[in-house]
C-alpha positions as CSV (number, residue, x, y, z in Angstrom):
1,M,0.0,0.0,0.0
2,Q,2.8,2.3,1.0
3,L,4.6,1.5,-2.3
4,K,1.5,2.4,-4.3
5,I,1.1,5.7,-2.5
6,N,4.8,6.5,-3.2
7,K,4.4,5.7,-6.8
8,T,1.3,7.9,-7.0
9,L,3.1,10.8,-5.3
10,G,6.0,10.3,-7.6
11,V,3.8,10.5,-10.7
12,M,2.0,13.6,-9.3
13,L,5.3,15.3,-8.6
14,A,6.7,14.6,-12.0
15,G,3.5,16.0,-13.5
16,V,3.8,19.2,-11.5
17,L,7.5,19.6,-12.5
18,L,6.7,19.0,-16.2
19,S,3.8,21.5,-16.0
20,L,6.1,24.1,-14.4
21,T,8.7,23.5,-17.0
22,A,6.2,23.9,-19.8
23,C,4.8,27.1,-18.3
24,G,8.3,28.5,-18.1
25,E,9.0,27.7,-21.8
26,E,5.7,29.2,-22.9
27,S,6.4,32.4,-20.8
28,E,9.8,32.9,-22.4
29,S,8.3,32.4,-25.9
30,T,5.5,34.9,-25.3
31,V,7.8,37.5,-23.8
32,N,10.2,37.3,-26.7
33,G,7.4,37.3,-29.2
34,D,9.2,34.4,-30.8
35,N,7.2,31.6,-32.5
36,S,10.0,30.5,-34.7
37,A,12.2,29.2,-31.9
38,S,9.6,26.5,-31.0
39,G,7.7,26.1,-34.3
40,G,10.6,26.4,-36.8
41,V,10.6,28.6,-40.0
42,N,7.4,28.2,-42.0
43,I,7.7,29.7,-45.5
44,A,4.6,30.7,-47.5
45,T,4.8,30.4,-51.3
46,H,2.6,30.3,-54.3
47,P,1.0,26.9,-55.3
48,S,3.0,23.8,-56.1
49,G,4.1,23.7,-59.7
50,Q,4.6,27.5,-59.7
51,A,8.1,29.0,-59.7
52,Y,7.7,30.7,-56.4
53,N,7.1,27.3,-54.8
54,G,9.9,25.6,-56.5
55,A,12.4,28.3,-55.7
56,G,11.0,28.6,-52.2
57,T,11.7,24.9,-51.7
58,G,15.3,25.4,-52.8
59,I,15.7,28.3,-50.4
60,A,14.4,26.1,-47.6
61,D,16.8,23.3,-48.5
62,V,19.8,25.5,-48.3
63,I,18.7,27.0,-45.0
64,K,18.2,23.5,-43.5
65,D,21.5,22.2,-44.8
66,N,23.4,25.1,-43.3
67,S,21.7,25.7,-40.0
68,D,20.0,23.8,-37.1
69,M,16.6,25.3,-37.9
70,Q,13.6,23.3,-38.9
71,V,12.2,24.7,-42.1
72,S,9.0,23.9,-44.0
73,V,7.3,25.3,-47.1
74,K,3.6,26.0,-47.2
75,P,1.9,26.6,-50.6
76,Y,-1.0,28.9,-50.9
77,S,-2.9,30.3,-54.0
78,G,-0.9,33.6,-53.6
79,P,0.3,36.3,-51.2
80,A,-3.2,37.8,-50.8
81,S,-4.4,34.4,-49.4
82,W,-1.5,34.0,-46.9
83,M,-0.8,37.5,-45.8
84,S,-3.8,37.6,-43.5
85,I,-2.5,34.5,-41.8
86,F,0.9,36.2,-41.6
87,N,-0.6,39.3,-40.1
88,E,-2.4,37.3,-37.5
89,Q,0.8,35.6,-36.5
90,Q,-0.4,32.1,-37.4
91,E,1.1,29.2,-39.3
92,V,3.7,31.1,-41.3
93,N,6.5,33.5,-40.2
94,A,8.3,33.9,-43.5
95,G,7.4,34.1,-47.2
96,F,8.8,34.2,-50.7
97,L,6.9,36.5,-53.0
98,S,7.3,39.4,-55.4
99,L,8.8,42.6,-54.0
100,P,5.8,44.6,-55.3
101,D,3.5,42.3,-53.2
102,A,5.7,42.9,-50.2
103,V,5.6,46.6,-50.7
104,W,1.8,46.7,-51.1
105,A,1.3,44.5,-48.0
106,Y,3.6,46.7,-45.9
107,N,1.8,49.9,-47.0
108,G,-1.7,48.5,-47.1
109,E,-2.1,49.0,-50.8
110,S,-3.8,47.1,-53.6
111,V,-5.8,44.3,-52.0
112,F,-3.8,44.1,-48.8
113,D,-4.5,45.3,-45.3
114,E,-1.6,47.2,-43.9
115,S,1.0,44.8,-42.4
116,E,3.6,46.4,-40.2
117,N,5.1,42.9,-39.7
118,V,6.6,42.6,-43.2
119,R,10.4,42.7,-43.0
120,A,12.9,42.0,-45.7
121,L,15.5,39.3,-45.3
122,V,17.1,39.2,-48.8
123,K,16.3,40.5,-52.2
124,G,15.8,37.8,-54.7
125,N,16.0,37.3,-58.4
126,F,14.0,39.2,-61.0
127,N,10.9,37.4,-62.0
128,V,9.9,37.4,-65.6
129,A,6.1,37.1,-66.1
130,G,4.7,35.5,-69.2
131,G,1.6,37.5,-68.7
132,Y,-1.2,37.0,-71.3
133,T,-0.4,33.7,-72.9
134,V,-2.3,31.9,-75.7
135,E,-2.1,28.8,-77.8
136,E,0.5,28.9,-80.5
137,D,-2.1,28.3,-83.3
138,S,-4.9,30.5,-81.8
139,G,-4.5,33.3,-84.4
140,I,-3.9,35.7,-81.5
141,D,-0.6,37.3,-82.2
142,S,-0.8,40.6,-80.2
143,L,-2.5,42.1,-77.2
144,T,-4.9,44.0,-79.4
145,D,-6.1,40.7,-80.8
146,L,-7.5,39.8,-77.4
147,E,-10.5,42.2,-77.9
148,G,-13.7,40.3,-77.3
149,R,-11.9,37.0,-76.5
150,K,-12.5,34.8,-73.5
151,V,-9.7,35.7,-71.1
152,A,-8.8,34.4,-67.6
153,A,-9.4,37.1,-64.9
154,D,-9.7,37.8,-61.2
155,Y,-7.1,35.5,-59.5
156,P,-8.2,36.6,-56.0
157,G,-5.3,35.1,-54.1
158,N,-2.7,36.6,-56.3
159,N,-3.5,40.2,-57.1
160,I,-0.3,41.0,-59.0
161,I,-1.6,38.9,-61.8
162,S,-4.5,41.4,-62.4
163,V,-2.0,44.3,-62.1
164,I,0.2,42.7,-64.8
165,F,-2.8,42.2,-67.0
166,E,-3.8,45.8,-66.4
167,A,-0.3,47.0,-67.3
168,Q,-0.3,45.0,-70.5
169,L,-3.7,46.3,-71.6
170,N,-2.7,49.9,-70.7
171,S,0.2,49.5,-73.0
172,V,-2.1,49.1,-76.0
173,D,-4.8,51.5,-74.8
174,M,-7.2,48.7,-73.8
175,T,-9.1,47.9,-70.6
176,F,-10.7,44.9,-69.0
177,D,-14.0,46.0,-70.5
178,D,-12.6,45.1,-73.9
179,L,-12.4,41.4,-72.9
180,D,-14.8,38.6,-72.2
181,Q,-13.5,37.9,-68.7
182,V,-13.7,34.4,-67.2
183,P,-13.1,34.3,-63.4
184,I,-10.2,32.1,-62.4
185,S,-9.1,31.2,-58.8
186,D,-5.4,30.6,-59.2
187,P,-2.6,30.2,-61.8
188,N,-2.8,26.4,-62.0
189,T,-6.6,26.6,-62.6
190,G,-5.9,29.2,-65.4
191,L,-3.4,26.9,-67.1
192,Q,-6.0,24.1,-67.0
193,A,-8.7,26.4,-68.4
194,L,-6.5,27.2,-71.4
195,R,-5.7,23.6,-71.9
196,E,-9.4,22.7,-71.9
197,G,-10.4,25.5,-74.2
198,R,-12.5,27.3,-71.6
199,V,-10.4,30.5,-72.1
200,E,-8.4,31.7,-75.0
201,A,-5.7,33.5,-73.0
202,T,-4.4,32.9,-69.5
203,F,-1.7,34.1,-67.1
204,T,1.7,32.4,-67.0
205,G,4.3,33.5,-64.5
206,S,7.9,32.3,-65.0
207,P,8.3,30.8,-68.5
208,E,10.4,28.1,-66.8
209,A,7.8,27.0,-64.2
210,A,7.0,23.3,-64.2
211,G,3.3,23.7,-64.6
212,T,3.7,26.1,-67.5
213,L,6.3,23.9,-69.3
214,E,3.9,21.0,-68.9
215,L,1.1,23.0,-70.6
216,D,3.4,24.0,-73.4
217,S,4.3,20.4,-74.0
218,A,0.6,19.5,-74.2
219,I,-0.7,22.2,-76.4
220,S,2.2,24.6,-77.4
221,I,1.7,28.1,-76.1
222,K,3.2,31.6,-76.6
223,S,3.4,34.9,-74.7
224,L,2.3,38.2,-76.1
225,N,4.6,41.2,-76.3
226,F,4.2,44.0,-73.9
227,G,2.7,47.0,-75.8
228,D,2.9,44.9,-78.9
229,Y,6.6,46.0,-79.0
230,T,9.0,43.4,-80.4
231,S,12.1,42.8,-78.4
232,S,14.2,45.0,-80.7
233,E,11.8,47.9,-80.1
234,I,12.1,47.9,-76.2
235,D,14.5,50.8,-76.2
236,S,12.0,52.9,-78.1
237,I,9.2,52.4,-75.5
238,P,8.2,56.0,-74.4
239,E,9.4,56.9,-70.9
240,E,5.8,57.8,-69.9
241,E,4.8,54.2,-70.6
242,I,7.6,52.8,-68.5
243,N,6.7,55.3,-65.7
244,E,3.0,54.1,-65.9
245,L,4.2,50.5,-65.7
246,Q,6.3,51.2,-62.6
247,S,3.5,53.1,-60.9
248,L,1.5,49.9,-61.1
249,I,4.3,47.5,-60.4
250,P,7.1,48.9,-58.2
251,G,10.5,48.1,-59.7
252,A,9.2,46.6,-63.0
253,E,11.0,46.7,-66.3
254,V,10.4,45.5,-69.8
255,I,13.1,43.1,-71.0
256,P,13.8,40.9,-74.0
257,Y,13.3,37.3,-72.8
258,K,14.1,33.9,-74.3
259,G,13.8,30.7,-72.3
260,G,11.4,28.0,-71.0
261,F,8.4,27.9,-73.3
262,V,9.5,31.2,-75.0
263,P,11.7,30.1,-77.9
264,E,12.3,33.5,-79.4
265,E,13.0,36.8,-77.7
266,T,9.7,38.4,-76.4
267,S,9.1,41.7,-74.6
268,L,8.0,40.6,-71.1
269,I,7.5,42.4,-67.8
270,S,10.2,41.7,-65.1
271,Y,10.2,42.6,-61.4
272,P,12.2,41.6,-58.3
273,T,11.3,39.0,-55.7
274,A,11.9,39.1,-52.0
275,F,12.3,36.7,-49.1
276,I,10.6,38.2,-46.0
277,G,10.2,37.4,-42.3
278,H,7.7,38.4,-39.6
279,A,8.9,41.3,-37.5
280,E,8.0,39.5,-34.2
281,Q,7.2,35.8,-34.9
282,L,10.6,35.3,-36.6
283,S,13.2,35.8,-34.0
284,E,16.3,37.9,-34.5
285,D,18.5,34.9,-34.2
286,D,16.6,32.9,-36.8
287,A,16.5,35.9,-39.2
288,Y,20.2,36.3,-38.7
289,N,20.9,32.6,-39.4
290,I,18.6,32.6,-42.4
291,V,20.4,35.5,-44.1
292,K,23.8,34.1,-43.1
293,S,22.9,30.6,-44.5
294,L,21.8,32.1,-47.8
295,W,24.6,34.7,-48.1
296,E,27.5,32.4,-47.3
297,N,26.1,29.4,-49.3
298,Y,24.4,31.2,-52.2
299,E,26.1,29.0,-54.8
300,E,24.3,26.0,-53.4
301,L,21.0,27.7,-54.5
302,H,22.1,27.7,-58.2
303,P,21.4,24.1,-59.2
304,L,18.1,23.9,-57.3
305,H,15.9,26.0,-59.5
306,P,16.3,28.3,-62.6
307,W,15.3,31.3,-60.6
308,L,18.0,30.7,-58.0
309,D,20.8,30.5,-60.5
310,S,20.9,34.3,-60.6
311,W,21.1,34.7,-56.8
312,K,24.4,36.3,-55.7
313,Q,25.7,38.4,-52.9
314,E,25.9,41.6,-55.1
315,T,22.1,41.7,-55.5
316,M,20.8,39.9,-52.3
317,F,21.3,43.2,-50.3
318,D,19.6,46.3,-51.6
319,P,20.2,49.4,-49.4
320,D,17.2,51.1,-51.0
321,I,14.7,48.2,-50.8
322,E,11.1,49.4,-50.3
323,V,10.3,47.5,-47.1
324,P,12.3,47.6,-43.9
325,Y,14.8,44.9,-43.1
326,H,14.3,42.5,-40.2
327,P,16.6,43.4,-37.2
328,G,18.3,40.0,-37.5
329,A,19.1,40.8,-41.1
330,V,20.4,44.2,-40.2
331,E,22.7,42.7,-37.6
332,F,24.2,40.3,-40.2
333,Y,24.6,43.0,-42.9
334,K,26.3,45.3,-40.4
335,E,28.6,42.5,-39.3
336,I,29.8,41.8,-42.8
337,G,30.2,45.6,-43.6
338,V,27.6,46.1,-46.4
339,W,25.1,48.1,-44.2
340,N,25.7,51.7,-45.1
341,E,24.4,55.2,-44.5
342,E,21.9,54.9,-47.4
343,A,20.5,51.7,-45.9
344,E,20.2,53.3,-42.5
345,E,18.4,56.3,-43.8
346,N,16.0,54.1,-45.9
347,Q,15.3,51.9,-42.8
348,E,14.5,54.9,-40.6
349,Q,12.3,56.5,-43.2
350,L,10.3,53.3,-43.8
351,L,9.8,52.6,-40.1
352,N,8.8,56.1,-39.3
353,E,6.4,56.8,-42.2
């Protein structure tokens, strides 16, 4: 009987000690505002099959291989669908997206509510968007040929698609009213709609994305030139047209592009990407270690995805980036000597606007 009581008391005491230990850990996590130390680094990306997801997976692999952090990738239909989760400090504490999306989210522009938690870690590659894309033998050879055609539209989880469409239409003095718009939920659904003939034009992001290459293999597709300018005419695009494009998409350019499903140089829109972290739910230590892992091992990124092949130290840090840097990133950049007066002024301006 005495033995049974002692065992019972021992179990109760162990339970109390375990409970106290757990309470202590929870208290430390709450005080530090640090979800990443216990939950790892959870990176939000676009859907599987899209370039943001493939590149985001490569980024996660390099971080895991060069740190002790647990890293996972969580696909969503687009930044508009995961930024609200990010704002509420749930599920994701990092994300790979376009820099324009990050700027809009930080400032509460476009479809985003203002998110003071958006913090830059590194600036990524320039993303080339296929934009309006049609079947090769559709008879649609220019943006003006889209008038009255059934065209994919909406993309509620990924608003930059609609902005790219708007910029393309503006470049030929057209509007959405000139099209027969078919609501589409996400990029993969749009690709399938073109394949099935439910639309005559759809959005393609990176010409080298797996889902887009698969569609090209099935039906043969082509992108339409921005402004109906050929690649040799890009330098003659009026400055006011470029300014209008950049007012819609921060940092955007028009470049001649050849690659993926685009066999000949085509005039496409390009804009930078960014890897971001949550200001509070990604700890300074984790942010520091993420940037350190990517900076020191950037060459390991190159074979993992076509986008990552262009990542290099010279472009990963931008002193004039349009969202503030995470404190952990700032610490690393100061440590290696690239943080300068321009970066400090930009950081202070962004944080005090």
